PDB file of N, CA, C and O in Angstrom:
ATOM      1  N   UNK A   1     -79.686  66.354  -8.520  1.00  0.00           N
ATOM      2  CA  UNK A   1     -81.158  66.880  -8.937  1.00  0.00           C
ATOM      3  C   UNK A   1     -81.415  68.253  -8.917  1.00  0.00           C
ATOM      4  O   UNK A   1     -80.982  68.979  -8.022  1.00  0.00           O
ATOM      5  N   UNK A   2     -82.086  68.648  -9.841  1.00  0.00           N
ATOM      6  CA  UNK A   2     -81.928  70.389 -10.075  1.00  0.00           C
ATOM      7  C   UNK A   2     -82.702  71.088  -9.067  1.00  0.00           C
ATOM      8  O   UNK A   2     -83.643  70.510  -8.523  1.00  0.00           O
ATOM      9  N   UNK A   3     -82.360  72.393  -8.739  1.00  0.00           N
ATOM     10  CA  UNK A   3     -83.329  73.150  -8.130  1.00  0.00           C
ATOM     11  C   UNK A   3     -84.441  72.976  -7.995  1.00  0.00           C
ATOM     12  O   UNK A   3     -84.959  72.739  -6.903  1.00  0.00           O
ATOM     13  N   UNK A   4     -85.222  73.079  -9.386  1.00  0.00           N
ATOM     14  CA  UNK A   4     -86.579  73.074  -9.616  1.00  0.00           C
ATOM     15  C   UNK A   4     -87.437  71.833  -9.079  1.00  0.00           C
ATOM     16  O   UNK A   4     -88.567  71.777  -8.596  1.00  0.00           O
ATOM     17  N   UNK A   5     -86.585  70.979  -9.316  1.00  0.00           N
ATOM     18  CA  UNK A   5     -87.080  69.656  -8.674  1.00  0.00           C
ATOM     19  C   UNK A   5     -86.966  69.642  -7.382  1.00  0.00           C
ATOM     20  O   UNK A   5     -88.058  69.502  -6.830  1.00  0.00           O
ATOM     21  N   UNK A   6     -86.061  69.734  -6.662  1.00  0.00           N
ATOM     22  CA  UNK A   6     -86.467  69.954  -5.017  1.00  0.00           C
ATOM     23  C   UNK A   6     -87.456  70.997  -4.587  1.00  0.00           C
ATOM     24  O   UNK A   6     -88.248  70.774  -3.671  1.00  0.00           O
ATOM     25  N   UNK A   7     -87.416  72.205  -5.280  1.00  0.00           N
ATOM     26  CA  UNK A   7     -88.341  72.911  -4.846  1.00  0.00           C
ATOM     27  C   UNK A   7     -89.919  72.437  -5.092  1.00  0.00           C
ATOM     28  O   UNK A   7     -90.747  72.631  -4.202  1.00  0.00           O
ATOM     29  N   UNK A   8     -90.284  71.812  -6.337  1.00  0.00           N
ATOM     30  CA  UNK A   8     -91.532  70.683  -6.328  1.00  0.00           C
ATOM     31  C   UNK A   8     -91.723  69.991  -5.354  1.00  0.00           C
ATOM     32  O   UNK A   8     -92.818  70.053  -4.795  1.00  0.00           O
ATOM     33  N   UNK A   9     -90.509  68.967  -4.782  1.00  0.00           N
ATOM     34  CA  UNK A   9     -90.613  68.277  -3.636  1.00  0.00           C
ATOM     35  C   UNK A   9     -91.163  69.016  -2.503  1.00  0.00           C
ATOM     36  O   UNK A   9     -92.188  68.587  -1.972  1.00  0.00           O
ATOM     37  N   UNK A  10     -90.645  69.991  -2.106  1.00  0.00           N
ATOM     38  CA  UNK A  10     -90.780  70.887  -0.898  1.00  0.00           C
ATOM     39  C   UNK A  10     -92.415  71.505  -0.848  1.00  0.00           C
ATOM     40  O   UNK A  10     -93.161  71.724   0.106  1.00  0.00           O
ATOM     41  N   UNK A  11     -92.590  71.671  -2.299  1.00  0.00           N
ATOM     42  CA  UNK A  11     -94.152  72.498  -2.401  1.00  0.00           C
ATOM     43  C   UNK A  11     -94.961  71.295  -1.827  1.00  0.00           C
ATOM     44  O   UNK A  11     -95.474  71.492  -0.726  1.00  0.00           O
ATOM     45  N   UNK A  12     -95.142  70.132  -2.386  1.00  0.00           N
ATOM     46  CA  UNK A  12     -95.329  69.031  -2.046  1.00  0.00           C
ATOM     47  C   UNK A  12     -95.905  68.394  -0.799  1.00  0.00           C
ATOM     48  O   UNK A  12     -96.940  67.747  -0.640  1.00  0.00           O
ATOM     49  N   UNK A  13     -94.736  68.837   0.231  1.00  0.00           N
ATOM     50  CA  UNK A  13     -94.372  68.484   1.408  1.00  0.00           C
ATOM     51  C   UNK A  13     -95.038  69.903   2.334  1.00  0.00           C
ATOM     52  O   UNK A  13     -94.825  70.088   3.532  1.00  0.00           O
ATOM     53  N   UNK A  14     -95.741  70.661   1.578  1.00  0.00           N
ATOM     54  CA  UNK A  14     -96.089  71.581   2.339  1.00  0.00           C
ATOM     55  C   UNK A  14     -95.442  73.075   2.799  1.00  0.00           C
ATOM     56  O   UNK A  14     -95.929  73.876   3.597  1.00  0.00           O
ATOM     57  N   UNK A  15     -94.002  73.201   1.922  1.00  0.00           N
ATOM     58  CA  UNK A  15     -93.100  74.358   2.297  1.00  0.00           C
ATOM     59  C   UNK A  15     -94.029  75.317   1.306  1.00  0.00           C
ATOM     60  O   UNK A  15     -94.414  75.009   0.177  1.00  0.00           O
ATOM     61  N   UNK A  16     -94.304  76.621   2.052  1.00  0.00           N
ATOM     62  CA  UNK A  16     -95.055  77.944   1.366  1.00  0.00           C
ATOM     63  C   UNK A  16     -93.840  78.086  -0.059  1.00  0.00           C
ATOM     64  O   UNK A  16     -92.660  77.835   0.185  1.00  0.00           O
ATOM     65  N   UNK A  17     -94.169  78.411  -1.194  1.00  0.00           N
ATOM     66  CA  UNK A  17     -93.386  78.562  -2.519  1.00  0.00           C
ATOM     67  C   UNK A  17     -92.734  79.725  -2.162  1.00  0.00           C
ATOM     68  O   UNK A  17     -91.550  79.731  -2.498  1.00  0.00           O
ATOM     69  N   UNK A  18     -93.272  81.085  -1.370  1.00  0.00           N
ATOM     70  CA  UNK A  18     -92.777  81.920  -1.215  1.00  0.00           C
ATOM     71  C   UNK A  18     -91.279  82.284  -0.475  1.00  0.00           C
ATOM     72  O   UNK A  18     -90.532  83.262  -0.511  1.00  0.00           O
ATOM     73  N   UNK A  19     -91.252  80.979   0.205  1.00  0.00           N
ATOM     74  CA  UNK A  19     -89.976  80.991   1.153  1.00  0.00           C
ATOM     75  C   UNK A  19     -88.909  79.889   0.613  1.00  0.00           C
ATOM     76  O   UNK A  19     -88.159  79.305   1.395  1.00  0.00           O
ATOM     77  N   UNK A  20     -88.904  79.710  -0.446  1.00  0.00           N
ATOM     78  CA  UNK A  20     -87.932  78.715  -1.115  1.00  0.00           C
ATOM     79  C   UNK A  20     -87.385  79.671  -2.048  1.00  0.00           C
ATOM     80  O   UNK A  20     -87.900  80.591  -2.684  1.00  0.00           O
ATOM     81  N   UNK A  21     -85.721  79.034  -1.933  1.00  0.00           N
ATOM     82  CA  UNK A  21     -84.642  80.058  -2.491  1.00  0.00           C
ATOM     83  C   UNK A  21     -84.173  79.148  -3.725  1.00  0.00           C
ATOM     84  O   UNK A  21     -83.505  78.170  -3.391  1.00  0.00           O
ATOM     85  N   UNK A  22     -84.346  79.264  -4.718  1.00  0.00           N
ATOM     86  CA  UNK A  22     -83.320  78.430  -5.845  1.00  0.00           C
ATOM     87  C   UNK A  22     -82.290  78.976  -6.552  1.00  0.00           C
ATOM     88  O   UNK A  22     -82.480  80.072  -7.079  1.00  0.00           O
ATOM     89  N   UNK A  23     -81.429  78.530  -6.648  1.00  0.00           N
ATOM     90  CA  UNK A  23     -80.369  78.765  -7.474  1.00  0.00           C
ATOM     91  C   UNK A  23     -80.018  77.615  -8.571  1.00  0.00           C
ATOM     92  O   UNK A  23     -79.458  76.560  -8.273  1.00  0.00           O
ATOM     93  N   UNK A  24     -80.389  77.938  -9.755  1.00  0.00           N
ATOM     94  CA  UNK A  24     -80.487  77.160 -10.809  1.00  0.00           C
ATOM     95  C   UNK A  24     -79.571  77.652 -12.248  1.00  0.00           C
ATOM     96  O   UNK A  24     -79.789  77.284 -13.402  1.00  0.00           O
ATOM     97  N   UNK A  25     -78.441  78.642 -11.742  1.00  0.00           N
ATOM     98  CA  UNK A  25     -77.691  79.124 -13.027  1.00  0.00           C
ATOM     99  C   UNK A  25     -76.184  78.608 -13.088  1.00  0.00           C
ATOM    100  O   UNK A  25     -75.387  78.883 -13.985  1.00  0.00           O
ATOM    101  N   UNK A  26     -75.973  77.935 -12.146  1.00  0.00           N
ATOM    102  CA  UNK A  26     -74.537  77.610 -11.783  1.00  0.00           C
ATOM    103  C   UNK A  26     -74.394  76.416 -12.536  1.00  0.00           C
ATOM    104  O   UNK A  26     -75.375  75.691 -12.704  1.00  0.00           O
ATOM    105  N   UNK A  27     -72.981  76.051 -13.138  1.00  0.00           N
ATOM    106  CA  UNK A  27     -72.655  74.993 -13.770  1.00  0.00           C
ATOM    107  C   UNK A  27     -71.438  74.008 -13.244  1.00  0.00           C
ATOM    108  O   UNK A  27     -70.850  73.034 -13.715  1.00  0.00           O
ATOM    109  N   UNK A  28     -71.379  74.646 -12.223  1.00  0.00           N
ATOM    110  CA  UNK A  28     -70.239  73.681 -10.943  1.00  0.00           C
ATOM    111  C   UNK A  28     -70.527  74.236  -9.469  1.00  0.00           C
ATOM    112  O   UNK A  28     -70.997  75.305  -9.080  1.00  0.00           O
ATOM    113  N   UNK A  29     -70.061  73.088  -8.794  1.00  0.00           N
ATOM    114  CA  UNK A  29     -70.374  73.491  -7.388  1.00  0.00           C
ATOM    115  C   UNK A  29     -69.951  74.559  -6.708  1.00  0.00           C
ATOM    116  O   UNK A  29     -70.587  75.204  -5.875  1.00  0.00           O
ATOM    117  N   UNK A  30     -68.515  74.783  -7.206  1.00  0.00           N
ATOM    118  CA  UNK A  30     -68.132  76.572  -6.835  1.00  0.00           C
ATOM    119  C   UNK A  30     -69.140  77.621  -7.146  1.00  0.00           C
ATOM    120  O   UNK A  30     -69.682  78.412  -6.373  1.00  0.00           O
ATOM    121  N   UNK A  31     -69.279  77.480  -8.376  1.00  0.00           N
ATOM    122  CA  UNK A  31     -70.487  78.536  -8.878  1.00  0.00           C
ATOM    123  C   UNK A  31     -71.834  78.559  -7.993  1.00  0.00           C
ATOM    124  O   UNK A  31     -72.438  79.583  -7.675  1.00  0.00           O
ATOM    125  N   UNK A  32     -72.178  77.289  -7.667  1.00  0.00           N
ATOM    126  CA  UNK A  32     -73.412  77.134  -6.974  1.00  0.00           C
ATOM    127  C   UNK A  32     -73.336  77.838  -5.322  1.00  0.00           C
ATOM    128  O   UNK A  32     -74.231  78.441  -4.731  1.00  0.00           O
ATOM    129  N   UNK A  33     -72.023  77.534  -4.880  1.00  0.00           N
ATOM    130  CA  UNK A  33     -71.882  78.203  -3.551  1.00  0.00           C
ATOM    131  C   UNK A  33     -72.078  79.750  -4.007  1.00  0.00           C
ATOM    132  O   UNK A  33     -73.134  80.328  -3.745  1.00  0.00           O
ATOM    133  N   UNK A  34     -71.048  80.382  -4.681  1.00  0.00           N
ATOM    134  CA  UNK A  34     -71.187  81.756  -5.114  1.00  0.00           C
ATOM    135  C   UNK A  34     -72.453  82.333  -5.452  1.00  0.00           C
ATOM    136  O   UNK A  34     -72.607  83.481  -5.036  1.00  0.00           O
ATOM    137  N   UNK A  35     -73.500  81.778  -6.170  1.00  0.00           N
ATOM    138  CA  UNK A  35     -74.494  82.093  -6.120  1.00  0.00           C
ATOM    139  C   UNK A  35     -75.802  81.962  -5.288  1.00  0.00           C
ATOM    140  O   UNK A  35     -76.859  82.544  -5.536  1.00  0.00           O
ATOM    141  N   UNK A  36     -75.501  80.893  -4.007  1.00  0.00           N
ATOM    142  CA  UNK A  36     -76.222  80.865  -3.475  1.00  0.00           C
ATOM    143  C   UNK A  36     -75.988  81.665  -2.020  1.00  0.00           C
ATOM    144  O   UNK A  36     -76.705  81.475  -1.038  1.00  0.00           O
ATOM    145  N   UNK A  37     -75.006  82.471  -2.053  1.00  0.00           N
ATOM    146  CA  UNK A  37     -74.471  83.440  -0.862  1.00  0.00           C
ATOM    147  C   UNK A  37     -75.539  84.420  -0.884  1.00  0.00           C
ATOM    148  O   UNK A  37     -75.847  84.556   0.300  1.00  0.00           O
ATOM    149  N   UNK A  38     -76.121  85.022  -1.446  1.00  0.00           N
ATOM    150  CA  UNK A  38     -76.993  86.163  -1.185  1.00  0.00           C
ATOM    151  C   UNK A  38     -78.312  85.313  -0.859  1.00  0.00           C
ATOM    152  O   UNK A  38     -79.217  86.017  -0.410  1.00  0.00           O
ATOM    153  N   UNK A  39     -78.512  84.420  -0.943  1.00  0.00           N
ATOM    154  CA  UNK A  39     -79.452  83.475  -0.258  1.00  0.00           C
ATOM    155  C   UNK A  39     -79.204  83.455   1.109  1.00  0.00           C
ATOM    156  O   UNK A  39     -79.921  83.966   1.969  1.00  0.00           O
ATOM    157  N   UNK A  40     -77.971  82.736   1.315  1.00  0.00           N
ATOM    158  CA  UNK A  40     -77.434  82.493   2.724  1.00  0.00           C
ATOM    159  C   UNK A  40     -77.489  83.724   3.724  1.00  0.00           C
ATOM    160  O   UNK A  40     -77.902  83.720   4.884  1.00  0.00           O
ATOM    161  N   UNK A  41     -76.928  84.861   2.928  1.00  0.00           N
ATOM    162  CA  UNK A  41     -76.984  86.176   3.713  1.00  0.00           C
ATOM    163  C   UNK A  41     -78.237  86.996   4.053  1.00  0.00           C
ATOM    164  O   UNK A  41     -78.361  87.756   5.013  1.00  0.00           O
ATOM    165  N   UNK A  42     -79.208  86.695   3.038  1.00  0.00           N
ATOM    166  CA  UNK A  42     -80.429  87.222   3.441  1.00  0.00           C
ATOM    167  C   UNK A  42     -81.234  86.406   4.552  1.00  0.00           C
ATOM    168  O   UNK A  42     -81.972  86.979   5.353  1.00  0.00           O
ATOM    169  N   UNK A  43     -81.013  84.854   4.538  1.00  0.00           N
ATOM    170  CA  UNK A  43     -81.352  84.174   6.099  1.00  0.00           C
ATOM    171  C   UNK A  43     -80.946  84.434   7.117  1.00  0.00           C
ATOM    172  O   UNK A  43     -81.648  84.491   8.127  1.00  0.00           O
ATOM    173  N   UNK A  44     -79.443  84.699   7.072  1.00  0.00           N
ATOM    174  CA  UNK A  44     -78.535  85.050   7.973  1.00  0.00           C
ATOM    175  C   UNK A  44     -78.782  86.208   8.649  1.00  0.00           C
ATOM    176  O   UNK A  44     -78.651  86.179   9.873  1.00  0.00           O
ATOM    177  N   UNK A  45     -79.168  87.391   8.024  1.00  0.00           N
ATOM    178  CA  UNK A  45     -79.570  88.652   8.112  1.00  0.00           C
ATOM    179  C   UNK A  45     -81.202  88.913   8.679  1.00  0.00           C
ATOM    180  O   UNK A  45     -81.625  89.980   9.123  1.00  0.00           O
ATOM    181  N   UNK A  46     -81.910  87.743   8.544  1.00  0.00           N
ATOM    182  CA  UNK A  46     -83.592  87.654   9.027  1.00  0.00           C
ATOM    183  C   UNK A  46     -83.320  86.799  10.385  1.00  0.00           C
ATOM    184  O   UNK A  46     -84.268  86.380  11.049  1.00  0.00           O
ATOM    185  N   UNK A  47     -82.031  86.576  10.739  1.00  0.00           N
ATOM    186  CA  UNK A  47     -81.775  85.582  12.081  1.00  0.00           C
ATOM    187  C   UNK A  47     -82.127  84.186  12.003  1.00  0.00           C
ATOM    188  O   UNK A  47     -82.278  83.488  13.007  1.00  0.00           O
ATOM    189  N   UNK A  48     -82.258  83.780  10.843  1.00  0.00           N
ATOM    190  CA  UNK A  48     -82.711  82.323  10.550  1.00  0.00           C
ATOM    191  C   UNK A  48     -81.375  81.501  10.864  1.00  0.00           C
ATOM    192  O   UNK A  48     -80.352  82.139  10.613  1.00  0.00           O
ATOM    193  N   UNK A  49     -81.242  80.605  11.211  1.00  0.00           N
ATOM    194  CA  UNK A  49     -80.418  79.156  11.364  1.00  0.00           C
ATOM    195  C   UNK A  49     -80.008  78.410  10.097  1.00  0.00           C
ATOM    196  O   UNK A  49     -80.994  77.976   9.500  1.00  0.00           O
ATOM    197  N   UNK A  50     -79.021  78.177   9.602  1.00  0.00           N
ATOM    198  CA  UNK A  50     -79.082  77.522   8.252  1.00  0.00           C
ATOM    199  C   UNK A  50     -78.043  76.181   9.018  1.00  0.00           C
ATOM    200  O   UNK A  50     -77.403  75.998  10.054  1.00  0.00           O
ATOM    201  N   UNK A  51     -78.383  75.455   7.743  1.00  0.00           N
ATOM    202  CA  UNK A  51     -77.952  74.251   7.918  1.00  0.00           C
ATOM    203  C   UNK A  51     -77.515  73.414   6.640  1.00  0.00           C
ATOM    204  O   UNK A  51     -78.218  72.902   5.769  1.00  0.00           O
ATOM    205  N   UNK A  52     -75.513  73.446   6.871  1.00  0.00           N
ATOM    206  CA  UNK A  52     -75.072  72.747   5.817  1.00  0.00           C
ATOM    207  C   UNK A  52     -74.869  71.469   5.666  1.00  0.00           C
ATOM    208  O   UNK A  52     -74.468  70.891   6.677  1.00  0.00           O
ATOM    209  N   UNK A  53     -75.066  70.640   4.420  1.00  0.00           N
ATOM    210  CA  UNK A  53     -74.786  69.192   4.240  1.00  0.00           C
ATOM    211  C   UNK A  53     -74.015  69.217   3.140  1.00  0.00           C
ATOM    212  O   UNK A  53     -74.127  69.790   2.056  1.00  0.00           O
ATOM    213  N   UNK A  54     -73.070  68.370   3.689  1.00  0.00           N
ATOM    214  CA  UNK A  54     -72.299  67.765   2.796  1.00  0.00           C
ATOM    215  C   UNK A  54     -72.745  66.475   2.209  1.00  0.00           C
ATOM    216  O   UNK A  54     -72.754  66.389   0.981  1.00  0.00           O
ATOM    217  N   UNK A  55     -73.126  65.433   2.953  1.00  0.00           N
ATOM    218  CA  UNK A  55     -73.470  63.983   2.913  1.00  0.00           C
ATOM    219  C   UNK A  55     -74.591  64.603   3.952  1.00  0.00           C
ATOM    220  O   UNK A  55     -74.643  65.651   4.595  1.00  0.00           O
ATOM    221  N   UNK A  56     -75.598  63.289   3.793  1.00  0.00           N
ATOM    222  CA  UNK A  56     -76.806  63.383   4.497  1.00  0.00           C
ATOM    223  C   UNK A  56     -76.482  62.903   6.167  1.00  0.00           C
ATOM    224  O   UNK A  56     -77.276  62.969   7.105  1.00  0.00           O
ATOM    225  N   UNK A  57     -75.155  62.440   6.191  1.00  0.00           N
ATOM    226  CA  UNK A  57     -75.217  62.209   7.821  1.00  0.00           C
ATOM    227  C   UNK A  57     -74.147  63.420   8.367  1.00  0.00           C
ATOM    228  O   UNK A  57     -73.832  63.419   9.556  1.00  0.00           O
ATOM    229  N   UNK A  58     -73.674  64.320   7.560  1.00  0.00           N
ATOM    230  CA  UNK A  58     -72.651  65.341   8.218  1.00  0.00           C
ATOM    231  C   UNK A  58     -73.888  66.568   8.132  1.00  0.00           C
ATOM    232  O   UNK A  58     -74.524  66.889   7.127  1.00  0.00           O
ATOM    233  N   UNK A  59     -73.995  67.096   9.431  1.00  0.00           N
ATOM    234  CA  UNK A  59     -75.056  68.223   9.609  1.00  0.00           C
ATOM    235  C   UNK A  59     -74.520  68.943  10.492  1.00  0.00           C
ATOM    236  O   UNK A  59     -74.197  68.445  11.570  1.00  0.00           O
ATOM    237  N   UNK A  60     -74.300  70.371  10.190  1.00  0.00           N
ATOM    238  CA  UNK A  60     -73.802  71.376  11.432  1.00  0.00           C
ATOM    239  C   UNK A  60     -74.279  72.574  10.896  1.00  0.00           C
ATOM    240  O   UNK A  60     -74.463  72.925   9.730  1.00  0.00           O
ATOM    241  N   UNK A  61     -74.469  73.223  12.134  1.00  0.00           N
ATOM    242  CA  UNK A  61     -75.575  74.738  11.954  1.00  0.00           C
ATOM    243  C   UNK A  61     -74.367  75.584  11.572  1.00  0.00           C
ATOM    244  O   UNK A  61     -73.229  75.335  11.970  1.00  0.00           O
ATOM    245  N   UNK A  62     -74.663  76.517  10.840  1.00  0.00           N
ATOM    246  CA  UNK A  62     -74.020  77.602  10.834  1.00  0.00           C
ATOM    247  C   UNK A  62     -74.637  78.933  11.200  1.00  0.00           C
ATOM    248  O   UNK A  62     -75.526  79.551  10.615  1.00  0.00           O
ATOM    249  N   UNK A  63     -73.792  79.317  12.587  1.00  0.00           N
ATOM    250  CA  UNK A  63     -74.460  80.339  13.214  1.00  0.00           C
ATOM    251  C   UNK A  63     -74.347  81.701  12.816  1.00  0.00           C
ATOM    252  O   UNK A  63     -73.332  81.832  12.133  1.00  0.00           O
ATOM    253  N   UNK A  64     -74.792  82.465  12.919  1.00  0.00           N
ATOM    254  CA  UNK A  64     -74.335  83.943  12.294  1.00  0.00           C
ATOM    255  C   UNK A  64     -73.176  84.607  12.995  1.00  0.00           C
ATOM    256  O   UNK A  64     -72.623  85.578  12.478  1.00  0.00           O
ATOM    257  N   UNK A  65     -72.827  84.159  14.054  1.00  0.00           N
ATOM    258  CA  UNK A  65     -71.718  84.386  14.858  1.00  0.00           C
ATOM    259  C   UNK A  65     -70.162  83.972  14.371  1.00  0.00           C
ATOM    260  O   UNK A  65     -69.118  84.513  14.734  1.00  0.00           O
ATOM    261  N   UNK A  66     -70.328  82.820  13.413  1.00  0.00           N
ATOM    262  CA  UNK A  66     -69.305  81.864  12.899  1.00  0.00           C
ATOM    263  C   UNK A  66     -68.831  82.576  11.742  1.00  0.00           C
ATOM    264  O   UNK A  66     -69.502  82.773  10.729  1.00  0.00           O
ATOM    265  N   UNK A  67     -67.631  82.958  11.934  1.00  0.00           N
ATOM    266  CA  UNK A  67     -67.045  83.248  10.438  1.00  0.00           C
ATOM    267  C   UNK A  67     -67.972  84.551   9.576  1.00  0.00           C
ATOM    268  O   UNK A  67     -69.130  84.766   9.933  1.00  0.00           O
ATOM    269  N   UNK A  68     -67.538  85.114   8.790  1.00  0.00           N
ATOM    270  CA  UNK A  68     -68.028  85.913   7.588  1.00  0.00           C
ATOM    271  C   UNK A  68     -68.449  85.262   6.436  1.00  0.00           C
ATOM    272  O   UNK A  68     -69.464  85.517   5.789  1.00  0.00           O
ATOM    273  N   UNK A  69     -67.369  84.155   6.150  1.00  0.00           N
ATOM    274  CA  UNK A  69     -67.396  83.372   4.866  1.00  0.00           C
ATOM    275  C   UNK A  69     -67.639  82.249   4.602  1.00  0.00           C
ATOM    276  O   UNK A  69     -67.257  81.622   5.590  1.00  0.00           O
ATOM    277  N   UNK A  70     -68.208  81.265   3.584  1.00  0.00           N
ATOM    278  CA  UNK A  70     -68.130  79.891   3.652  1.00  0.00           C
ATOM    279  C   UNK A  70     -67.145  79.596   2.617  1.00  0.00           C
ATOM    280  O   UNK A  70     -66.547  80.227   1.746  1.00  0.00           O
ATOM    281  N   UNK A  71     -67.229  77.879   3.227  1.00  0.00           N
ATOM    282  CA  UNK A  71     -66.311  77.297   2.387  1.00  0.00           C
ATOM    283  C   UNK A  71     -66.971  75.933   1.823  1.00  0.00           C
ATOM    284  O   UNK A  71     -67.399  75.184   2.702  1.00  0.00           O
ATOM    285  N   UNK A  72     -67.104  75.536   0.600  1.00  0.00           N
ATOM    286  CA  UNK A  72     -67.698  74.423   0.139  1.00  0.00           C
ATOM    287  C   UNK A  72     -67.090  73.155   1.072  1.00  0.00           C
ATOM    288  O   UNK A  72     -65.920  73.295   1.429  1.00  0.00           O
ATOM    289  N   UNK A  73     -67.668  72.148   1.421  1.00  0.00           N
ATOM    290  CA  UNK A  73     -67.018  70.845   1.753  1.00  0.00           C
ATOM    291  C   UNK A  73     -65.901  70.282   0.857  1.00  0.00           C
ATOM    292  O   UNK A  73     -65.956  70.375  -0.370  1.00  0.00           O
ATOM    293  N   UNK A  74     -65.065  69.798   1.398  1.00  0.00           N
ATOM    294  CA  UNK A  74     -63.856  69.293   0.499  1.00  0.00           C
ATOM    295  C   UNK A  74     -63.711  67.547   0.715  1.00  0.00           C
ATOM    296  O   UNK A  74     -62.837  66.921   0.116  1.00  0.00           O
TER     297      UNK A  74
END
C-alpha cells in the first residue's frame, strides 16, 4: 500500500495531516529506509519514541539511546 493511501487512512482516523510524514520516492525497501531516515532522525531529535514493525506481531521500540543507525529487518 502506498504512503499516500496510509496517509489518507490516518487522516480519516483523526491524525492531524501536519504530523504525518510520507516517503513516496523509493523504488525498493532499501531506498525506503534510506529516504525515511531524515523523518526518523527528526522524530528522535524531538524526543519521540519510534516503533518499528516488520510484521504486525513484531513490535519493538527504538529508543534514542540505542545505536546510531538503523537496519531493515531481514
